N, C-alpha and C positions, 0 to 999 in steps of 0.2 A: 804227710804230717800225722803226728799222734794227737789224739784228742783227750783233753783232760777237763775235769771239773765242769762237765755238762756240755758236750757238744754233740754233733750229729755224725753218724756213720763211723766206719772203721776202715783200716787200710791193709788188713791182713797180718799185721805185726802183733806180737804179744809181749808183755813184760816178762823178764826172766823170773823164775820161781823165787829168787832171793830178793826181788823188788828192785833190782838195779839193772840198767842197760836194757837191751832188747835182744830177743832171739829172732832170727830170720828164717824163712822157709828153707833156705839152703845153708851150707856151711858158711859161717861168718869169717871175715878176715880182719886182722888188726890193722888199724890205720893210725898214722902219726898225729899227735896234737889234736885229737878230737875230731879229725876230719872224717867225712863219710863219703862213700861212693856207691855206685849202683853195680849190681851183678849183671851178667849177660841177659838174664830174664827181666831186668828192669827193677828188681827189688833193691831197696836201700839197705846197705849193709851197716851193721853197727860200728860206731867209732870205738877207739881204744879207751878203756877206762884207765885213767892215770891217777885216780885218787878217789876220795869220798868226802862228803860233808855230813857230819853227824851231830845229833843233839836231841832235845825233847821239846815238843810243841806244848805250850801252856795256854790256858784260858786268859782272858783279859785281867782277871784278878791276880794272876801270877803264880798260883800254886797247883791248880787242877790240871792234870795232863789231858791233852786232847787227842782222841783217836781218829784215824781216817782223814787227817788233814793232808791236803796236797802241798808238797814242798818241792820247788823246782828252781833251776838256775837257767837264766836266759840272758842273751846279749842285748835283747830289745826290751824296753820298758813295756809292761802290759798296758793294754788300752784302759782308759778311765772307765770306772763303773758308772753307769747312768745314775742321774740324781734321783729319779722317781721310780715308779713302778715300771718294770720291764720284764721281758721273757729272757731268762738267763741261760743262754746257750754256752756250752763249754769253750774254754780257751783252747787254742791249738798249739801243740808243741812239736818242734822238729826233732828228728832222731838224735841230734847232738845236744839237746837240752835235757840234762839228767833230771829225773823226777822220782819221787817215791811218795807213798802214803804212810802216815804214822801208824804205829802199832797201838794196841789197846792201852798200853801204858804211856803213850805219847812219844816213844822213841822213834827216830827216823834215821835212815841212812840213804843219802842221795849220791848216785854215782857222779863223778867228775870226769869230763871229757876234754877239758881245756883249761889253760891258765889265763890269768888276767882279770880284768874287771867284769863282773857279772851283776845282774839284778837277782837277788835272792827273794823269792816270792813264797810266802806262807799264807795258805788260804783254806778256809772251811766255809762253805756256803758263800755268803756275801761279806764275810769277815776276811779282810785281806791286809797283809803287811808287806810292803815292798821296800827293800833297802839295797843300795850298792855295796858290794863287798869285793875284796881282792881274793881270788881263788888261786891256790898253789897246788903243785903235785903233792900227793900223799894225803894225809888226814887234815881236814879243815874242821875246826870246832868253833862255830860262831858263839858270840855272847848270848846268854839266855834270852835277853830282850829281843833279839832278832828273830827268834822262833816263837815269840809270844803273840797271840792274836790281839789286835787292838781293841780298846773299849770305846773309842770315839773316832770320828772321821777327822783326819788332818791331811789335807791334800798336799801340803808342802812337805811333810815328813814321808808321805806315801802310805798312810793308814786310811782304810775305808771300812765302815761297818754299815749294815742296812739301816735305813732311816726308819725309826720305830715310833708308833703312836700308842700310848696306853690310856684307855678309858679307865680312869681310876675307879675300880669296883667298890661296891659297898662293903664287901666282905673279904674277897681275895685280893690282897695288896701285892700284886705281882711286881709293882715298882720296887718294893723292898728287896725282892729276889734279884732283880736286875742291878740294884745298887750294890748288893753284896757280891755279885758276879763281876762288877766293874764295868757295866755296859750302860752307855748313855741312851736317852730316849726323850721323847716329848710327851708331856701330859696335857690333857685337854683343858681348855679354858672353862670356867664355870658359867660362861655366857649362854644365852638361850634364844633361839629363834622360834622353835616350834614345840619341842617337848623337853622336859627336864624339870628341875625343881622350881616351883612357883617362886617368883621374886628374883630369879637370876637376872643379872644385867644383860641387856641386849647386846648381841655380838657386833663388833666393828667389822669393817670390810675384810680384814686379814686375820681376825681371831679364829683359831682352830678349836672347835668344840666337838664333842662326841656326836652331837646331832648332825653337824655339817659333814663329819667324816662318814657316818653311816648312810645319810640320805642323798649323798652325791652333790651337795651344795658346791657351787663354783666360786673361786676367788675372783678378784677384779679382772684378772687376765683371761678368765674363761676356762681355767683348768680346775677340775674337781679337787677339793682339798685332799681327799684320800689319795689322789695320784701322786702326791708328794712323798708317799710312804711305801716301803716294801713290806713291812710287817705291821699289823694292827692287832692289839690285844683287847679282848672283851672279857675281862675276868668276872668272876661270880658277883652278880648284883641282884638286887631285889628287895623285897620287904615282907615281913611276916604279918599276916592278917591279925586283927584284934582278937585276943583270946586264944592265940596260937593256932589260928585257922589256916586258910589258904596262904600260900607263899608264892613269890615271884609271878604274880598273876597278870603282869603286863610286860610287853616286850616291843622294842622298836622294830623287830623283825616281822611284825604283822603288817607293816607298811609296804605297799608295792614299790615305792621309791627306794626303800632300803633294800628290799630283795633284789631288784634289778641292778642297783648300784654295786652291791657287794658281789653279786655273781660276775658282773662285768670286770670289776677290779681283780678278783681272784683269777679269772681266765687270763687276764693280761699279765699275770705273774705275781700277784699279791699273796702273802702268807697270812692267814687269819687264825689267831690263837684264841680259843674260847674255853672257859672253865665253868663247871658246876651249874649254878642256878641260871646262868646265861645260856643254857643249852638250846633255848628256842632260836637263838641266832644261827644254829646249825639246822635244827629240825624244820624250821619254817622256810629257810632259804635253800637248803639241799635236802629235801625230804627223801626218806627211804633208806638212807645209808645206815642209820642206827635205830634200834628200838630201845626206848628209854623206859626204865623200870617204873611201873604204875602209871605211865602216861596215857591219857585219853586225848580226845580232840580238844579238851579245854587247855587254854594257855596256862603253863605253870604246873600242870597236874603231875609232872614227873619230878617235881622238887620235893625233897623230904625235909622235915623239921629236925631230924635226928642225924648226927654226924657218925660216920663209920670210919674206923681205922682198921686196916687189914694188912696182912703180910704181902710184900711186893713180890710179884713174879715177873721178871723181865723177859717178855716173850720174844723180843727181837734178839737174835744171837749177838749182833754187834753191841747193842746196849748191855746185854748180859755180861759179855766179856769186859766191857769198859767198867761197869759197876763193880765187877769182881776185882779188876785191876786197881780201883781206887778205894777198895775196902768197904763197899756198900752192898754186897751181895745179899746180906740178911736183913735188909731194911724193911720198914713199914711205909705204907701210904696213909697219910694223915688227913682227915677232914673231907671226906666225900659226903656230899648231900644229894647226889644223884647216882644212878647206876645205869649201865648199858647191858641189856639182856641178849642182844643179838646185833651182828653187823651183817649187812646185805649188799651184794654187788649191785651196781646200777649202771645203766648205759650212759656213757659220756664220750669225751674226746681225748686223744693224746695231745702232746704239746704241739703237734703239727696240724691239729684240727681233724684228724682221722677218727672215725668211730671206734670206740674201745669200751670193753667192759671193765669198769673200775671197781676193784675190790678194796675196801678199807683195810689198812694195816694196823694190827694190834701191837702196840709197843710194850704195854704193861697191863697186868691184871692184878687184882687184889684177891687174896685167898684167906678164908676163914674156915678152919677145919678142912673138909674136902670140897667145899664150895668155892668156885672162882667167879669173879665178876670183872668184866672188861672195864679198864680204868683210863687208858690213854690210847687214842686212835688218831689216824690221819688218813686223808685221801686226797688225790690230786684232782684238780679241775683245770684242764688244759695246761697252762704254764704255771699256775699257782697251786697252793695246797691249803687245806683246812685241817686244823689240829684241835682236838677236844680232849680235855681231861675232866673226869668226874670229881676230882679232888682239888682243893685249894693249892696253888703253887707254893705259897709260903706258909710257914707255920705261925710263929709268933711275930715274924717281921724283924726280929732282932737276933744278934748273936751268930752262931755257927750255921752254915748252910745245911739244910735238911737233905736227905737223900733225894727227895722228890724235886728239890730245887736244882740239884745237880743233873737229875734226869731231864728237867726242863732245858738246861743248857744243851745237853746232848741232842734231844729231839729238835730243839730250836735250830741248832746248827744243821741237823740232818734235813729238816724240811726246807731249809734255805739252799740246799745244793742245787746245782744247775740241772737242766733237763737233757736227756740223751745219754748215750754211753760215755764213760770216762776213758782215760788213757788205759786203764786196766780192763776195759771191756764191760765193767759193771754199770748198769743203769739203775739209778736210785729212784 
């Protein structure tokens, strides 16, 4: 079997250079109607390609092309995506299930090995659309909507997205960005059990608040509220001291309950997205990975009262190619109130629990003159990932998507990919 979208192990096969079919260790033979057989040494030989399926993969909002999305044809419906946090291992594909990954401009060509009814699967991370289609010999060109990632979960239609919780930040309104991207999410209740704004109403048994998400509070069935979610956003929040003094001088991350709960949830497969003044949610829970500009032992010391806008440098080659393809290569990063001066490897575990040195990945930097500052970084923690940006995700909250909001979409999809090597042998 071939492994795709985050699975374990390989079987000695490699995709062809053109992205279609498979090459075998020995000379391949053509087989009728997409059938496969084994060679004398036991290797599975590739079936005959009788056609192709071509199109462009788009974001949920319908206009932004998506790169590196997995598109494949299968006779069997894929297994349901778990409802809560889980360790996302790759789906397995057999040699006669044609697949391909979309290019930087979203275009994709999938080899066809048989005719008849297939499930067409379009997937990037935990965003997945599944539809039945009739496949014929020659060129198949599905309607645009079939290759568009969904913006909400609809089990009857075959659409799944990760369940997301947004702690509505004081300053960075990431929910505005998700709205413009066409992605649905849950917002926290204003109720309060322990910390929050004075005078907040007390939470009911099933009310989901930021406090309950972060500290591991359990619902009436005994399941932590956070375990309902695959992605949690902690955007820039805080307050400016009187007279323009200290800022963001308190953080829920100083609580041992919060630290233990968030580590547990991320290790189980959660993706944690943090921006700007909420940086203590990373520094306190996963110390050592980043050195924050001007930060001392004092909580909030790394926050700045001045905003920085600098030229974007897309450090990841895939992100750089995609931003160029969508016309955002010369963009700026707007609204940084923190900075990262260094990233440092730390000892951790891989997704199977084996010891591993974890090196944070830099996705984007900001450049002013000849000086560069790290702006967007991620690191894995067992099955999950942590993402931090020094800048606000959204700009004004209205109108056209900023380049950094599009970058959010790219990185959000990338940090949601499954663990282990994919069908093309790449491990994200």
